[in-house]
PDB file of N, CA, C and O in Angstrom, chain B, residues numbered from 101:
ATOM      1  N   MET B 101      11.543  15.688   6.697  1.00  0.00           N
ATOM      2  CA  MET B 101      11.492  14.261   6.854  1.00  0.00           C
ATOM      3  C   MET B 101      10.193  13.732   6.218  1.00  0.00           C
ATOM      4  O   MET B 101       9.134  14.352   6.310  1.00  0.00           O
ATOM      5  N   TYR B 102      10.313  12.602   5.591  1.00  0.00           N
ATOM      6  CA  TYR B 102       9.105  12.004   4.909  1.00  0.00           C
ATOM      7  C   TYR B 102       8.242  11.284   5.903  1.00  0.00           C
ATOM      8  O   TYR B 102       8.710  10.826   6.946  1.00  0.00           O
ATOM      9  N   GLY B 103       6.921  11.184   5.554  1.00  0.00           N
ATOM     10  CA  GLY B 103       5.963  10.585   6.461  1.00  0.00           C
ATOM     11  C   GLY B 103       6.122   9.085   6.655  1.00  0.00           C
ATOM     12  O   GLY B 103       5.655   8.548   7.659  1.00  0.00           O
ATOM     13  N   TYR B 104       6.768   8.396   5.721  1.00  0.00           N
ATOM     14  CA  TYR B 104       6.908   6.931   5.844  1.00  0.00           C
ATOM     15  C   TYR B 104       8.145   6.508   6.595  1.00  0.00           C
ATOM     16  O   TYR B 104       8.351   5.316   6.821  1.00  0.00           O
ATOM     17  N   ILE B 105       8.969   7.452   6.985  1.00  0.00           N
ATOM     18  CA  ILE B 105      10.316   7.122   7.514  1.00  0.00           C
ATOM     19  C   ILE B 105      10.245   6.244   8.781  1.00  0.00           C
ATOM     20  O   ILE B 105      11.113   5.394   8.979  1.00  0.00           O
ATOM     21  N   ASN B 106       9.252   6.430   9.619  1.00  0.00           N
ATOM     22  CA  ASN B 106       9.151   5.639  10.819  1.00  0.00           C
ATOM     23  C   ASN B 106       8.762   4.145  10.553  1.00  0.00           C
ATOM     24  O   ASN B 106       9.035   3.246  11.349  1.00  0.00           O
ATOM     25  N   ASP B 107       8.132   3.963   9.420  1.00  0.00           N
ATOM     26  CA  ASP B 107       7.678   2.593   9.034  1.00  0.00           C
ATOM     27  C   ASP B 107       8.484   2.038   7.809  1.00  0.00           C
ATOM     28  O   ASP B 107       8.057   1.100   7.136  1.00  0.00           O
ATOM     29  N   LYS B 108       9.598   2.630   7.572  1.00  0.00           N
ATOM     30  CA  LYS B 108      10.376   2.316   6.361  1.00  0.00           C
ATOM     31  C   LYS B 108      10.750   0.806   6.279  1.00  0.00           C
ATOM     32  O   LYS B 108      10.634   0.188   5.221  1.00  0.00           O
ATOM     33  N   ASP B 109      11.187   0.248   7.389  1.00  0.00           N
ATOM     34  CA  ASP B 109      11.538  -1.164   7.377  1.00  0.00           C
ATOM     35  C   ASP B 109      10.333  -2.063   7.068  1.00  0.00           C
ATOM     36  O   ASP B 109      10.428  -3.056   6.346  1.00  0.00           O
ATOM     37  N   GLN B 110       9.208  -1.668   7.645  1.00  0.00           N
ATOM     38  CA  GLN B 110       7.926  -2.452   7.367  1.00  0.00           C
ATOM     39  C   GLN B 110       7.590  -2.365   5.917  1.00  0.00           C
ATOM     40  O   GLN B 110       7.226  -3.371   5.308  1.00  0.00           O
ATOM     41  N   TYR B 111       7.701  -1.173   5.328  1.00  0.00           N
ATOM     42  CA  TYR B 111       7.327  -1.028   3.904  1.00  0.00           C
ATOM     43  C   TYR B 111       8.307  -1.803   3.013  1.00  0.00           C
ATOM     44  O   TYR B 111       7.902  -2.428   2.033  1.00  0.00           O
ATOM     45  N   LEU B 112       9.589  -1.756   3.359  1.00  0.00           N
ATOM     46  CA  LEU B 112      10.576  -2.513   2.568  1.00  0.00           C
ATOM     47  C   LEU B 112      10.310  -4.014   2.652  1.00  0.00           C
ATOM     48  O   LEU B 112      10.448  -4.725   1.656  1.00  0.00           O
ATOM     49  N   LYS B 113       9.929  -4.499   3.834  1.00  0.00           N
ATOM     50  CA  LYS B 113       9.582  -5.915   4.006  1.00  0.00           C
ATOM     51  C   LYS B 113       8.430  -6.303   3.139  1.00  0.00           C
ATOM     52  O   LYS B 113       8.454  -7.327   2.456  1.00  0.00           O
ATOM     53  N   ARG B 114       7.384  -5.446   3.173  1.00  0.00           N
ATOM     54  CA  ARG B 114       6.173  -5.758   2.330  1.00  0.00           C
ATOM     55  C   ARG B 114       6.486  -5.664   0.871  1.00  0.00           C
ATOM     56  O   ARG B 114       5.939  -6.450   0.097  1.00  0.00           O
ATOM     57  N   LEU B 115       7.344  -4.739   0.428  1.00  0.00           N
ATOM     58  CA  LEU B 115       7.717  -4.607  -1.004  1.00  0.00           C
ATOM     59  C   LEU B 115       8.556  -5.786  -1.433  1.00  0.00           C
ATOM     60  O   LEU B 115       8.429  -6.238  -2.571  1.00  0.00           O
ATOM     61  N   ARG B 116       9.404  -6.300  -0.573  1.00  0.00           N
ATOM     62  CA  ARG B 116      10.168  -7.503  -0.912  1.00  0.00           C
ATOM     63  C   ARG B 116       9.251  -8.702  -1.072  1.00  0.00           C
ATOM     64  O   ARG B 116       9.452  -9.542  -1.949  1.00  0.00           O
ATOM     65  N   ARG B 117       8.238  -8.772  -0.211  1.00  0.00           N
ATOM     66  CA  ARG B 117       7.212  -9.863  -0.316  1.00  0.00           C
ATOM     67  C   ARG B 117       6.502  -9.767  -1.649  1.00  0.00           C
ATOM     68  O   ARG B 117       6.315 -10.774  -2.332  1.00  0.00           O
ATOM     69  N   VAL B 118       6.103  -8.552  -2.026  1.00  0.00           N
ATOM     70  CA  VAL B 118       5.396  -8.337  -3.304  1.00  0.00           C
ATOM     71  C   VAL B 118       6.326  -8.727  -4.458  1.00  0.00           C
ATOM     72  O   VAL B 118       5.891  -9.345  -5.430  1.00  0.00           O
ATOM     73  N   GLU B 119       7.570  -8.374  -4.345  1.00  0.00           N
ATOM     74  CA  GLU B 119       8.543  -8.708  -5.366  1.00  0.00           C
ATOM     75  C   GLU B 119       8.579 -10.237  -5.518  1.00  0.00           C
ATOM     76  O   GLU B 119       8.597 -10.734  -6.644  1.00  0.00           O
ATOM     77  N   GLY B 120       8.590 -10.967  -4.446  1.00  0.00           N
ATOM     78  CA  GLY B 120       8.585 -12.412  -4.482  1.00  0.00           C
ATOM     79  C   GLY B 120       7.269 -12.952  -5.106  1.00  0.00           C
ATOM     80  O   GLY B 120       7.263 -13.946  -5.833  1.00  0.00           O
ATOM     81  N   GLN B 121       6.188 -12.266  -4.795  1.00  0.00           N
ATOM     82  CA  GLN B 121       4.893 -12.698  -5.423  1.00  0.00           C
ATOM     83  C   GLN B 121       4.921 -12.540  -6.921  1.00  0.00           C
ATOM     84  O   GLN B 121       4.407 -13.385  -7.654  1.00  0.00           O
ATOM     85  N   VAL B 122       5.524 -11.452  -7.379  1.00  0.00           N
ATOM     86  CA  VAL B 122       5.573 -11.154  -8.785  1.00  0.00           C
ATOM     87  C   VAL B 122       6.485 -12.148  -9.490  1.00  0.00           C
ATOM     88  O   VAL B 122       6.180 -12.590 -10.599  1.00  0.00           O
ATOM     89  N   ARG B 123       7.582 -12.498  -8.868  1.00  0.00           N
ATOM     90  CA  ARG B 123       8.450 -13.552  -9.468  1.00  0.00           C
ATOM     91  C   ARG B 123       7.679 -14.890  -9.514  1.00  0.00           C
ATOM     92  O   ARG B 123       7.820 -15.640 -10.480  1.00  0.00           O
ATOM     93  N   GLY B 124       6.886 -15.190  -8.506  1.00  0.00           N
ATOM     94  CA  GLY B 124       6.110 -16.382  -8.464  1.00  0.00           C
ATOM     95  C   GLY B 124       5.081 -16.358  -9.616  1.00  0.00           C
ATOM     96  O   GLY B 124       4.832 -17.379 -10.256  1.00  0.00           O
ATOM     97  N   LEU B 125       4.513 -15.222  -9.855  1.00  0.00           N
ATOM     98  CA  LEU B 125       3.533 -15.065 -10.973  1.00  0.00           C
ATOM     99  C   LEU B 125       4.234 -15.319 -12.304  1.00  0.00           C
ATOM    100  O   LEU B 125       3.672 -15.974 -13.182  1.00  0.00           O
ATOM    101  N   GLN B 126       5.430 -14.819 -12.458  1.00  0.00           N
ATOM    102  CA  GLN B 126       6.185 -15.091 -13.704  1.00  0.00           C
ATOM    103  C   GLN B 126       6.372 -16.589 -13.903  1.00  0.00           C
ATOM    104  O   GLN B 126       6.136 -17.120 -14.989  1.00  0.00           O
ATOM    105  N   ARG B 127       6.793 -17.251 -12.855  1.00  0.00           N
ATOM    106  CA  ARG B 127       6.939 -18.724 -12.933  1.00  0.00           C
ATOM    107  C   ARG B 127       5.667 -19.412 -13.281  1.00  0.00           C
ATOM    108  O   ARG B 127       5.648 -20.329 -14.103  1.00  0.00           O
ATOM    109  N   MET B 128       4.562 -18.966 -12.642  1.00  0.00           N
ATOM    110  CA  MET B 128       3.293 -19.577 -12.918  1.00  0.00           C
ATOM    111  C   MET B 128       2.884 -19.463 -14.425  1.00  0.00           C
ATOM    112  O   MET B 128       2.371 -20.407 -15.025  1.00  0.00           O
ATOM    113  N   VAL B 129       3.136 -18.283 -14.982  1.00  0.00           N
ATOM    114  CA  VAL B 129       2.858 -18.085 -16.405  1.00  0.00           C
ATOM    115  C   VAL B 129       3.770 -18.958 -17.258  1.00  0.00           C
ATOM    116  O   VAL B 129       3.331 -19.585 -18.222  1.00  0.00           O
ATOM    117  N   GLU B 130       5.058 -18.985 -16.881  1.00  0.00           N
ATOM    118  CA  GLU B 130       6.023 -19.816 -17.614  1.00  0.00           C
ATOM    119  C   GLU B 130       5.644 -21.280 -17.616  1.00  0.00           C
ATOM    120  O   GLU B 130       5.881 -21.997 -18.588  1.00  0.00           O
ATOM    121  N   GLU B 131       5.035 -21.728 -16.482  1.00  0.00           N
ATOM    122  CA  GLU B 131       4.650 -23.123 -16.294  1.00  0.00           C
ATOM    123  C   GLU B 131       3.233 -23.427 -16.772  1.00  0.00           C
ATOM    124  O   GLU B 131       2.743 -24.538 -16.573  1.00  0.00           O
ATOM    125  N   ASP B 132       2.566 -22.453 -17.401  1.00  0.00           N
ATOM    126  CA  ASP B 132       1.256 -22.606 -17.927  1.00  0.00           C
ATOM    127  C   ASP B 132       0.239 -23.005 -16.846  1.00  0.00           C
ATOM    128  O   ASP B 132      -0.591 -23.887 -17.065  1.00  0.00           O
ATOM    129  N   ARG B 133       0.308 -22.370 -15.715  1.00  0.00           N
ATOM    130  CA  ARG B 133      -0.598 -22.732 -14.635  1.00  0.00           C
ATOM    131  C   ARG B 133      -1.985 -22.268 -14.910  1.00  0.00           C
ATOM    132  O   ARG B 133      -2.193 -21.460 -15.815  1.00  0.00           O
ATOM    133  N   TYR B 134      -2.953 -22.750 -14.160  1.00  0.00           N
ATOM    134  CA  TYR B 134      -4.374 -22.479 -14.302  1.00  0.00           C
ATOM    135  C   TYR B 134      -4.665 -20.986 -14.115  1.00  0.00           C
ATOM    136  O   TYR B 134      -4.165 -20.361 -13.180  1.00  0.00           O
ATOM    137  N   CYS B 135      -5.477 -20.427 -15.012  1.00  0.00           N
ATOM    138  CA  CYS B 135      -5.753 -18.994 -15.087  1.00  0.00           C
ATOM    139  C   CYS B 135      -6.237 -18.459 -13.741  1.00  0.00           C
ATOM    140  O   CYS B 135      -5.755 -17.420 -13.291  1.00  0.00           O
ATOM    141  N   ILE B 136      -7.134 -19.112 -13.118  1.00  0.00           N
ATOM    142  CA  ILE B 136      -7.727 -18.639 -11.871  1.00  0.00           C
ATOM    143  C   ILE B 136      -6.635 -18.592 -10.803  1.00  0.00           C
ATOM    144  O   ILE B 136      -6.643 -17.655 -10.004  1.00  0.00           O
ATOM    145  N   ASP B 137      -5.734 -19.502 -10.737  1.00  0.00           N
ATOM    146  CA  ASP B 137      -4.656 -19.469  -9.757  1.00  0.00           C
ATOM    147  C   ASP B 137      -3.792 -18.231  -9.978  1.00  0.00           C
ATOM    148  O   ASP B 137      -3.389 -17.578  -9.016  1.00  0.00           O
ATOM    149  N   ILE B 138      -3.508 -17.908 -11.225  1.00  0.00           N
ATOM    150  CA  ILE B 138      -2.723 -16.728 -11.537  1.00  0.00           C
ATOM    151  C   ILE B 138      -3.422 -15.493 -11.142  1.00  0.00           C
ATOM    152  O   ILE B 138      -2.838 -14.612 -10.512  1.00  0.00           O
ATOM    153  N   LEU B 139      -4.679 -15.404 -11.503  1.00  0.00           N
ATOM    154  CA  LEU B 139      -5.521 -14.236 -11.104  1.00  0.00           C
ATOM    155  C   LEU B 139      -5.562 -14.058  -9.578  1.00  0.00           C
ATOM    156  O   LEU B 139      -5.477 -12.935  -9.079  1.00  0.00           O
ATOM    157  N   THR B 140      -5.691 -15.159  -8.847  1.00  0.00           N
ATOM    158  CA  THR B 140      -5.706 -15.077  -7.398  1.00  0.00           C
ATOM    159  C   THR B 140      -4.410 -14.458  -6.897  1.00  0.00           C
ATOM    160  O   THR B 140      -4.436 -13.586  -6.028  1.00  0.00           O
ATOM    161  N   GLN B 141      -3.311 -14.883  -7.418  1.00  0.00           N
ATOM    162  CA  GLN B 141      -2.032 -14.282  -7.003  1.00  0.00           C
ATOM    163  C   GLN B 141      -1.843 -12.836  -7.445  1.00  0.00           C
ATOM    164  O   GLN B 141      -1.212 -12.060  -6.728  1.00  0.00           O
ATOM    165  N   VAL B 142      -2.350 -12.468  -8.557  1.00  0.00           N
ATOM    166  CA  VAL B 142      -2.310 -11.075  -9.031  1.00  0.00           C
ATOM    167  C   VAL B 142      -3.107 -10.242  -8.027  1.00  0.00           C
ATOM    168  O   VAL B 142      -2.649  -9.172  -7.626  1.00  0.00           O
ATOM    169  N   THR B 143      -4.289 -10.705  -7.612  1.00  0.00           N
ATOM    170  CA  THR B 143      -5.113  -9.981  -6.618  1.00  0.00           C
ATOM    171  C   THR B 143      -4.365  -9.773  -5.346  1.00  0.00           C
ATOM    172  O   THR B 143      -4.375  -8.674  -4.792  1.00  0.00           O
ATOM    173  N   ALA B 144      -3.692 -10.833  -4.850  1.00  0.00           N
ATOM    174  CA  ALA B 144      -2.945 -10.768  -3.596  1.00  0.00           C
ATOM    175  C   ALA B 144      -1.801  -9.697  -3.721  1.00  0.00           C
ATOM    176  O   ALA B 144      -1.624  -8.880  -2.818  1.00  0.00           O
ATOM    177  N   ALA B 145      -1.068  -9.715  -4.796  1.00  0.00           N
ATOM    178  CA  ALA B 145       0.009  -8.760  -4.997  1.00  0.00           C
ATOM    179  C   ALA B 145      -0.533  -7.334  -5.080  1.00  0.00           C
ATOM    180  O   ALA B 145       0.036  -6.407  -4.504  1.00  0.00           O
ATOM    181  N   THR B 146      -1.644  -7.174  -5.806  1.00  0.00           N
ATOM    182  CA  THR B 146      -2.263  -5.863  -5.939  1.00  0.00           C
ATOM    183  C   THR B 146      -2.700  -5.300  -4.577  1.00  0.00           C
ATOM    184  O   THR B 146      -2.485  -4.125  -4.277  1.00  0.00           O
ATOM    185  N   LYS B 147      -3.305  -6.149  -3.781  1.00  0.00           N
ATOM    186  CA  LYS B 147      -3.764  -5.707  -2.471  1.00  0.00           C
ATOM    187  C   LYS B 147      -2.548  -5.323  -1.550  1.00  0.00           C
ATOM    188  O   LYS B 147      -2.606  -4.361  -0.784  1.00  0.00           O
ATOM    189  N   ALA B 148      -1.510  -6.084  -1.663  1.00  0.00           N
ATOM    190  CA  ALA B 148      -0.304  -5.772  -0.895  1.00  0.00           C
ATOM    191  C   ALA B 148       0.245  -4.392  -1.328  1.00  0.00           C
ATOM    192  O   ALA B 148       0.624  -3.590  -0.475  1.00  0.00           O
ATOM    193  N   LEU B 149       0.288  -4.119  -2.620  1.00  0.00           N
ATOM    194  CA  LEU B 149       0.759  -2.803  -3.083  1.00  0.00           C
ATOM    195  C   LEU B 149      -0.173  -1.726  -2.647  1.00  0.00           C
ATOM    196  O   LEU B 149       0.292  -0.647  -2.279  1.00  0.00           O
ATOM    197  N   HIS B 150      -1.442  -1.942  -2.662  1.00  0.00           N
ATOM    198  CA  HIS B 150      -2.412  -0.969  -2.193  1.00  0.00           C
ATOM    199  C   HIS B 150      -2.185  -0.647  -0.717  1.00  0.00           C
ATOM    200  O   HIS B 150      -2.291   0.509  -0.307  1.00  0.00           O
ATOM    201  N   ALA B 151      -1.866  -1.698   0.098  1.00  0.00           N
ATOM    202  CA  ALA B 151      -1.614  -1.449   1.462  1.00  0.00           C
ATOM    203  C   ALA B 151      -0.389  -0.556   1.675  1.00  0.00           C
ATOM    204  O   ALA B 151      -0.408   0.326   2.534  1.00  0.00           O
ATOM    205  N   VAL B 152       0.665  -0.777   0.905  1.00  0.00           N
ATOM    206  CA  VAL B 152       1.806   0.070   0.938  1.00  0.00           C
ATOM    207  C   VAL B 152       1.451   1.507   0.556  1.00  0.00           C
ATOM    208  O   VAL B 152       1.823   2.466   1.232  1.00  0.00           O
ATOM    209  N   ALA B 153       0.732   1.616  -0.531  1.00  0.00           N
ATOM    210  CA  ALA B 153       0.388   2.906  -1.082  1.00  0.00           C
ATOM    211  C   ALA B 153      -0.418   3.708  -0.027  1.00  0.00           C
ATOM    212  O   ALA B 153      -0.138   4.879   0.229  1.00  0.00           O
ATOM    213  N   LEU B 154      -1.389   3.060   0.554  1.00  0.00           N
ATOM    214  CA  LEU B 154      -2.231   3.713   1.543  1.00  0.00           C
ATOM    215  C   LEU B 154      -1.427   4.137   2.748  1.00  0.00           C
ATOM    216  O   LEU B 154      -1.624   5.237   3.264  1.00  0.00           O
ATOM    217  N   GLY B 155      -0.505   3.273   3.221  1.00  0.00           N
ATOM    218  CA  GLY B 155       0.313   3.623   4.378  1.00  0.00           C
ATOM    219  C   GLY B 155       1.203   4.817   4.093  1.00  0.00           C
ATOM    220  O   GLY B 155       1.335   5.710   4.929  1.00  0.00           O
ATOM    221  N   VAL B 156       1.813   4.837   2.918  1.00  0.00           N
ATOM    222  CA  VAL B 156       2.696   5.914   2.545  1.00  0.00           C
ATOM    223  C   VAL B 156       1.841   7.207   2.417  1.00  0.00           C
ATOM    224  O   VAL B 156       2.254   8.279   2.859  1.00  0.00           O
ATOM    225  N   LEU B 157       0.662   7.079   1.812  1.00  0.00           N
ATOM    226  CA  LEU B 157      -0.218   8.231   1.668  1.00  0.00           C
ATOM    227  C   LEU B 157      -0.635   8.748   3.008  1.00  0.00           C
ATOM    228  O   LEU B 157      -0.601   9.960   3.220  1.00  0.00           O
ATOM    229  N   GLU B 158      -1.030   7.895   3.934  1.00  0.00           N
ATOM    230  CA  GLU B 158      -1.411   8.337   5.245  1.00  0.00           C
ATOM    231  C   GLU B 158      -0.258   9.060   5.964  1.00  0.00           C
ATOM    232  O   GLU B 158      -0.463  10.107   6.577  1.00  0.00           O
ATOM    233  N   GLY B 159       0.934   8.499   5.883  1.00  0.00           N
ATOM    234  CA  GLY B 159       2.068   9.137   6.440  1.00  0.00           C
ATOM    235  C   GLY B 159       2.330  10.515   5.808  1.00  0.00           C
ATOM    236  O   GLY B 159       2.696  11.471   6.491  1.00  0.00           O
ATOM    237  N   HIS B 160       2.138  10.581   4.541  1.00  0.00           N
ATOM    238  CA  HIS B 160       2.347  11.886   3.833  1.00  0.00           C
ATOM    239  C   HIS B 160       1.361  12.888   4.340  1.00  0.00           C
ATOM    240  O   HIS B 160       1.730  14.015   4.669  1.00  0.00           O
ATOM    241  N   ILE B 161       0.144  12.511   4.408  1.00  0.00           N
ATOM    242  CA  ILE B 161      -0.939  13.425   4.875  1.00  0.00           C
ATOM    243  C   ILE B 161      -0.685  13.846   6.294  1.00  0.00           C
ATOM    244  O   ILE B 161      -0.823  15.023   6.628  1.00  0.00           O
ATOM    245  N   ALA B 162      -0.298  12.864   7.175  1.00  0.00           N
ATOM    246  CA  ALA B 162      -0.076  13.090   8.586  1.00  0.00           C
ATOM    247  C   ALA B 162       1.093  14.007   8.833  1.00  0.00           C
ATOM    248  O   ALA B 162       1.061  14.779   9.792  1.00  0.00           O
ATOM    249  N   THR B 163       2.133  13.961   8.005  1.00  0.00           N
ATOM    250  CA  THR B 163       3.264  14.802   8.263  1.00  0.00           C
ATOM    251  C   THR B 163       3.335  16.031   7.318  1.00  0.00           C
ATOM    252  O   THR B 163       3.274  17.183   7.748  1.00  0.00           O
ATOM    253  N   CYS B 164       3.458  15.743   6.109  1.00  0.00           N
ATOM    254  CA  CYS B 164       3.652  16.859   5.139  1.00  0.00           C
ATOM    255  C   CYS B 164       2.418  17.774   5.049  1.00  0.00           C
ATOM    256  O   CYS B 164       2.536  18.999   5.060  1.00  0.00           O
ATOM    257  N   VAL B 165       1.258  17.160   4.963  1.00  0.00           N
ATOM    258  CA  VAL B 165       0.042  17.970   4.808  1.00  0.00           C
ATOM    259  C   VAL B 165      -0.335  18.699   6.127  1.00  0.00           C
ATOM    260  O   VAL B 165      -0.635  19.893   6.136  1.00  0.00           O
ATOM    261  N   VAL B 166      -0.306  17.927   7.235  1.00  0.00           N
ATOM    262  CA  VAL B 166      -0.658  18.524   8.533  1.00  0.00           C
ATOM    263  C   VAL B 166       0.359  19.618   8.860  1.00  0.00           C
ATOM    264  O   VAL B 166      -0.018  20.708   9.289  1.00  0.00           O
ATOM    265  N   ASP B 167       1.645  19.329   8.660  1.00  0.00           N
ATOM    266  CA  ASP B 167       2.634  20.415   8.926  1.00  0.00           C
ATOM    267  C   ASP B 167       2.354  21.647   8.125  1.00  0.00           C
ATOM    268  O   ASP B 167       2.521  22.770   8.601  1.00  0.00           O
ATOM    269  N   ALA B 168       1.917  21.428   6.879  1.00  0.00           N
ATOM    270  CA  ALA B 168       1.678  22.552   6.008  1.00  0.00           C
ATOM    271  C   ALA B 168       0.424  23.286   6.453  1.00  0.00           C
ATOM    272  O   ALA B 168       0.378  24.516   6.440  1.00  0.00           O
ATOM    273  N   ALA B 169      -0.620  22.509   6.857  1.00  0.00           N
ATOM    274  CA  ALA B 169      -1.893  23.103   7.230  1.00  0.00           C
ATOM    275  C   ALA B 169      -1.942  23.493   8.706  1.00  0.00           C
ATOM    276  O   ALA B 169      -2.430  24.567   9.058  1.00  0.00           O
ATOM    277  N   GLY B 170      -1.423  22.596   9.575  1.00  0.00           N
ATOM    278  CA  GLY B 170      -1.242  22.934  11.006  1.00  0.00           C
ATOM    279  C   GLY B 170      -2.439  23.171  11.859  1.00  0.00           C
ATOM    280  O   GLY B 170      -2.268  23.800  12.904  1.00  0.00           O
ATOM    281  N   GLY B 171      -3.642  22.743  11.542  1.00  0.00           N
ATOM    282  CA  GLY B 171      -4.819  22.927  12.385  1.00  0.00           C
ATOM    283  C   GLY B 171      -4.874  21.959  13.528  1.00  0.00           C
ATOM    284  O   GLY B 171      -4.235  20.908  13.470  1.00  0.00           O
ATOM    285  N   PRO B 172      -5.637  22.282  14.603  1.00  0.00           N
ATOM    286  CA  PRO B 172      -5.784  21.383  15.758  1.00  0.00           C
ATOM    287  C   PRO B 172      -6.525  20.102  15.451  1.00  0.00           C
ATOM    288  O   PRO B 172      -6.325  19.105  16.144  1.00  0.00           O
ATOM    289  N   ASP B 173      -7.378  20.092  14.433  1.00  0.00           N
ATOM    290  CA  ASP B 173      -8.158  18.902  14.080  1.00  0.00           C
ATOM    291  C   ASP B 173      -7.441  18.170  12.972  1.00  0.00           C
ATOM    292  O   ASP B 173      -8.066  17.303  12.363  1.00  0.00           O
ATOM    293  N   GLY B 174      -6.222  18.429  12.662  1.00  0.00           N
ATOM    294  CA  GLY B 174      -5.507  17.902  11.537  1.00  0.00           C
ATOM    295  C   GLY B 174      -5.396  16.391  11.611  1.00  0.00           C
ATOM    296  O   GLY B 174      -5.617  15.720  10.603  1.00  0.00           O
ATOM    297  N   ALA B 175      -5.063  15.833  12.756  1.00  0.00           N
ATOM    298  CA  ALA B 175      -4.820  14.333  12.859  1.00  0.00           C
ATOM    299  C   ALA B 175      -6.169  13.610  12.569  1.00  0.00           C
ATOM    300  O   ALA B 175      -6.171  12.621  11.836  1.00  0.00           O
ATOM    301  N   ALA B 176      -7.263  14.060  13.103  1.00  0.00           N
ATOM    302  CA  ALA B 176      -8.556  13.443  12.899  1.00  0.00           C
ATOM    303  C   ALA B 176      -8.945  13.513  11.393  1.00  0.00           C
ATOM    304  O   ALA B 176      -9.486  12.563  10.827  1.00  0.00           O
ATOM    305  N   LYS B 177      -8.660  14.620  10.809  1.00  0.00           N
ATOM    306  CA  LYS B 177      -8.975  14.798   9.380  1.00  0.00           C
ATOM    307  C   LYS B 177      -8.130  13.961   8.514  1.00  0.00           C
ATOM    308  O   LYS B 177      -8.588  13.467   7.483  1.00  0.00           O
ATOM    309  N   VAL B 178      -6.850  13.772   8.913  1.00  0.00           N
ATOM    310  CA  VAL B 178      -5.985  12.847   8.179  1.00  0.00           C
ATOM    311  C   VAL B 178      -6.499  11.432   8.219  1.00  0.00           C
ATOM    312  O   VAL B 178      -6.555  10.768   7.184  1.00  0.00           O
ATOM    313  N   LYS B 179      -6.881  10.945   9.402  1.00  0.00           N
ATOM    314  CA  LYS B 179      -7.386   9.559   9.559  1.00  0.00           C
ATOM    315  C   LYS B 179      -8.652   9.424   8.712  1.00  0.00           C
ATOM    316  O   LYS B 179      -8.819   8.419   8.021  1.00  0.00           O
ATOM    317  N   GLU B 180      -9.500  10.365   8.749  1.00  0.00           N
ATOM    318  CA  GLU B 180     -10.784  10.336   8.007  1.00  0.00           C
ATOM    319  C   GLU B 180     -10.484  10.247   6.519  1.00  0.00           C
ATOM    320  O   GLU B 180     -11.101   9.447   5.815  1.00  0.00           O
ATOM    321  N   ALA B 181      -9.563  11.043   6.035  1.00  0.00           N
ATOM    322  CA  ALA B 181      -9.234  11.074   4.591  1.00  0.00           C
ATOM    323  C   ALA B 181      -8.582   9.717   4.205  1.00  0.00           C
ATOM    324  O   ALA B 181      -8.914   9.137   3.171  1.00  0.00           O
ATOM    325  N   ALA B 182      -7.685   9.242   5.023  1.00  0.00           N
ATOM    326  CA  ALA B 182      -7.037   7.969   4.739  1.00  0.00           C
ATOM    327  C   ALA B 182      -8.049   6.798   4.681  1.00  0.00           C
ATOM    328  O   ALA B 182      -7.968   5.931   3.812  1.00  0.00           O
ATOM    329  N   ASP B 183      -8.973   6.804   5.608  1.00  0.00           N
ATOM    330  CA  ASP B 183      -9.994   5.744   5.627  1.00  0.00           C
ATOM    331  C   ASP B 183     -10.854   5.802   4.320  1.00  0.00           C
ATOM    332  O   ASP B 183     -11.166   4.774   3.720  1.00  0.00           O
ATOM    333  N   ALA B 184     -11.209   7.009   3.923  1.00  0.00           N
ATOM    334  CA  ALA B 184     -12.028   7.186   2.688  1.00  0.00           C
ATOM    335  C   ALA B 184     -11.240   6.698   1.463  1.00  0.00           C
ATOM    336  O   ALA B 184     -11.801   6.041   0.587  1.00  0.00           O
ATOM    337  N   ILE B 185      -9.968   7.015   1.405  1.00  0.00           N
ATOM    338  CA  ILE B 185      -9.109   6.605   0.319  1.00  0.00           C
ATOM    339  C   ILE B 185      -8.994   5.109   0.287  1.00  0.00           C
ATOM    340  O   ILE B 185      -8.992   4.490  -0.778  1.00  0.00           O
ATOM    341  N   GLY B 186      -8.894   4.510   1.509  1.00  0.00           N
ATOM    342  CA  GLY B 186      -8.811   3.048   1.660  1.00  0.00           C
ATOM    343  C   GLY B 186     -10.059   2.368   1.121  1.00  0.00           C
ATOM    344  O   GLY B 186      -9.975   1.309   0.500  1.00  0.00           O
ATOM    345  N   ARG B 187     -11.174   2.954   1.350  1.00  0.00           N
ATOM    346  CA  ARG B 187     -12.439   2.391   0.815  1.00  0.00           C
ATOM    347  C   ARG B 187     -12.476   2.482  -0.686  1.00  0.00           C
ATOM    348  O   ARG B 187     -13.002   1.603  -1.369  1.00  0.00           O
ATOM    349  N   LEU B 188     -11.917   3.541  -1.182  1.00  0.00           N
ATOM    350  CA  LEU B 188     -11.858   3.719  -2.662  1.00  0.00           C
ATOM    351  C   LEU B 188     -10.985   2.658  -3.323  1.00  0.00           C
ATOM    352  O   LEU B 188     -11.310   2.104  -4.373  1.00  0.00           O
ATOM    353  N   LEU B 189      -9.861   2.404  -2.656  1.00  0.00           N
ATOM    354  CA  LEU B 189      -8.928   1.403  -3.194  1.00  0.00           C
ATOM    355  C   LEU B 189      -9.468  -0.029  -3.196  1.00  0.00           C
ATOM    356  O   LEU B 189      -9.069  -0.855  -4.017  1.00  0.00           O
ATOM    357  N   GLN B 190     -10.381  -0.307  -2.263  1.00  0.00           N
ATOM    358  CA  GLN B 190     -10.967  -1.600  -2.191  1.00  0.00           C
ATOM    359  C   GLN B 190     -11.982  -1.847  -3.254  1.00  0.00           C
ATOM    360  O   GLN B 190     -12.347  -3.001  -3.476  1.00  0.00           O
ATOM    361  N   ALA B 191     -12.456  -0.852  -3.918  1.00  0.00           N
ATOM    362  CA  ALA B 191     -13.488  -0.994  -4.913  1.00  0.00           C
ATOM    363  C   ALA B 191     -12.942  -1.728  -6.145  1.00  0.00           C
ATOM    364  O   ALA B 191     -13.675  -1.947  -7.109  1.00  0.00           O
TER     365      ALA B 191
END
């Protein structure tokens, strides 16, 4: 079973929201909207995708990796790694 399966509905909801944001961006470009407004929306969509990616990655590490490694400190190490990756994505 995949690590994201318990949060699948949440991820699908977020991805649909991103899809709507991207359609909105297309309209903004078609309507020749102000550059900064477009960039602001691109940033919002990018952050939303990063949140999905981080969640899926954390689920993967927590299930697939820990199951494969199987140590008693596995869950703490997973959280630590996911937090570090999250900081990297924010850069």
